[in-house]
C-alpha positions as semicolon CSV with decimal commas, in nm:
position;residue;x (nm);y (nm);z (nm)
1;M;-1,386;-0,244;-0,992
2;I;-1,117;-0,158;-0,741
3;T;-0,792;-0,065;-0,907
4;N;-0,605;0,032;-0,592
5;P;-0,677;-0,168;-0,275
6;W;-0,491;0,080;-0,056
7;T;-0,762;0,345;-0,097
8;H;-0,988;0,131;0,128
9;I;-0,726;0,075;0,399
10;D;-0,781;0,285;0,710
11;S;-0,550;0,103;0,947
12;E;-0,176;0,105;1,013
13;R;-0,162;-0,277;1,003
14;V;-0,276;-0,487;0,710
15;L;-0,269;-0,861;0,646
16;F;-0,330;-0,972;0,287
17;I;-0,454;-1,326;0,241
18;I;-0,326;-1,418;-0,103
19;D;-0,534;-1,682;-0,278
20;A;-0,294;-1,808;-0,544
21;V;-0,277;-2,150;-0,705
22;H;0,086;-2,116;-0,820
23;D;0,380;-1,880;-0,790
24;V;0,288;-1,694;-1,113
25;E;-0,037;-1,578;-0,953
26;E;0,140;-1,506;-0,623
27;R;0,405;-1,288;-0,792
28;F;0,138;-1,109;-0,997
29;L;-0,066;-1,027;-0,684
30;L;0,238;-0,917;-0,483
31;Q;0,350;-0,694;-0,770
32;W;0,000;-0,542;-0,792
33;L;-0,003;-0,475;-0,417
34;S;0,347;-0,327;-0,425
35;N;0,280;-0,101;-0,725
36;S;-0,051;0,024;-0,590
37;K;0,103;0,077;-0,243
38;A;0,370;0,300;-0,398
39;E;0,100;0,507;-0,571
40;V;-0,074;0,584;-0,242
41;G;0,236;0,603;-0,023
42;F;0,108;0,370;0,250
43;T;0,359;0,360;0,537
44;G;0,196;0,115;0,778
45;S;0,285;-0,244;0,858
46;V;0,203;-0,492;0,582
47;S;0,215;-0,870;0,595
48;H;0,074;-1,142;0,377
49;C;0,010;-1,513;0,385
50;L;-0,056;-1,756;0,104
51;V;-0,373;-1,965;0,123
52;S;-0,474;-2,150;-0,192
53;I;-0,853;-2,147;-0,169
54;A;-0,962;-2,137;-0,532
55;Y;-0,775;-2,453;-0,630
56;D;-0,959;-2,679;-0,388
57;P;-1,222;-2,495;-0,179
58;E;-1,323;-2,819;-0,008
59;N;-0,974;-2,874;0,141
60;I;-0,824;-2,536;0,226
61;P;-0,465;-2,556;0,355
62;T;-0,469;-2,357;0,679
63;Q;-0,096;-2,355;0,758
64;G;-0,063;-2,009;0,601
65;L;-0,341;-1,873;0,821
66;Q;-0,145;-1,943;1,140
67;M;0,047;-1,621;1,074
68;A;-0,283;-1,433;1,070
69;L;-0,350;-1,546;1,425
70;Q;-0,029;-1,379;1,547
71;V;-0,133;-1,020;1,465
72;D;-0,336;-0,766;1,665
73;E;-0,714;-0,772;1,652
74;D;-0,730;-0,431;1,483
75;T;-0,521;-0,554;1,187
76;L;-0,720;-0,532;0,866
77;V;-0,752;-0,862;0,680
78;V;-0,786;-0,831;0,304
79;P;-0,831;-1,138;0,080
80;V;-0,696;-1,096;-0,275
81;R;-0,686;-1,322;-0,580
82;V;-0,650;-1,324;-0,958
83;V;-0,948;-1,370;-1,188
84;W;-0,862;-1,492;-1,536
85;K;-1,079;-1,371;-1,821
86;T;-1,113;-1,568;-2,142
87;S;-1,014;-1,409;-2,469
88;L;-1,290;-1,302;-2,705
89;D;-1,221;-1,589;-2,943
90;E;-1,266;-1,843;-2,659
91;I;-1,609;-1,720;-2,549
92;N;-1,864;-1,988;-2,606
93;N;-2,156;-2,113;-2,404
94;K;-2,073;-2,482;-2,423
95;P;-1,770;-2,695;-2,341
96;R;-1,534;-2,775;-2,625
97;F;-1,307;-3,070;-2,683
98;R;-1,016;-2,824;-2,701
99;D;-1,087;-2,719;-2,342
100;L;-1,040;-3,079;-2,229
101;L;-0,695;-3,082;-2,384
102;R;-0,583;-2,732;-2,283
103;G;-0,759;-2,705;-1,949
104;N;-1,001;-2,453;-1,810
105;P;-0,915;-2,106;-1,949
106;R;-1,029;-1,948;-1,623
107;R;-0,789;-2,166;-1,423
108;P;-0,468;-2,167;-1,624
109;S;-0,172;-2,379;-1,529
110;K;0,148;-2,211;-1,417
111;N;0,301;-2,210;-1,767
112;K;-0,018;-2,099;-1,939
113;A;-0,071;-1,822;-1,683
114;Q;0,279;-1,690;-1,754
115;R;0,212;-1,696;-2,129
116;I;-0,114;-1,506;-2,076
117;L;0,062;-1,243;-1,866
118;D;0,332;-1,206;-2,130
119;S;0,095;-1,182;-2,425
120;D;-0,227;-1,028;-2,288
121;P;-0,194;-0,908;-1,926
122;A;-0,541;-0,746;-1,937
123;R;-0,686;-1,098;-1,906
124;A;-0,560;-1,123;-1,546
125;I;-0,758;-0,910;-1,303
126;C;-0,661;-0,867;-0,938
127;V;-0,963;-0,853;-0,709
128;M;-1,004;-0,801;-0,338
129;E;-1,274;-0,848;-0,079
130;S;-1,370;-0,571;0,161
131;P;-1,113;-0,520;0,437
132;L;-1,226;-0,632;0,780
133;P;-1,048;-0,610;1,117
134;L;-0,930;-0,948;1,243
135;G;-1,131;-0,905;1,564
136;I;-1,460;-0,864;1,373
137;C;-1,632;-1,173;1,231
138;P;-1,809;-1,136;0,895
139;S;-2,140;-1,118;1,082
140;G;-2,020;-0,798;1,252
141;I;-1,985;-0,963;1,594
142;R;-1,651;-0,940;1,775
143;C;-1,471;-1,273;1,749
144;D;-1,360;-1,440;2,067
145;A;-0,979;-1,433;2,083
146;R;-0,983;-1,753;2,289
147;F;-1,157;-1,934;2,002
148;R;-0,895;-1,813;1,752
149;R;-0,613;-1,929;1,981
150;S;-0,771;-2,271;2,036
151;T;-0,813;-2,330;1,663
152;A;-0,447;-2,246;1,600
153;T;-0,327;-2,560;1,776
């Protein structure tokens, strides 16, 4: 598991795509990035945009991605998000009535997420995908800048 995302950054420009459902997750991720950046002493340009993917992967709000289209092609794009672990006493292999009332323990509401962070912060894990330059598509082929510009409008 990656504990410091900055050890995999080999560029002077980085764009973090923050996948957060609510501001508790967003603050937690930004704090993690800031603390780990201070450990490494990264001095390059850092930007981030908020794109809530996990909440509704079928209808991803793309307004936050418009900022990503304004950076250079050699900017590294790094998606990050929070994974919520269940406590040991909640582990069970079947749904419970209590889960219907309290909600999914792996997708806590804003208030529940804050309570988890206050009482047991080890249950929130920050994860990241491999950094990739904006000009390189996941298939390894250079993306056409004209296509990215045309999708921004």
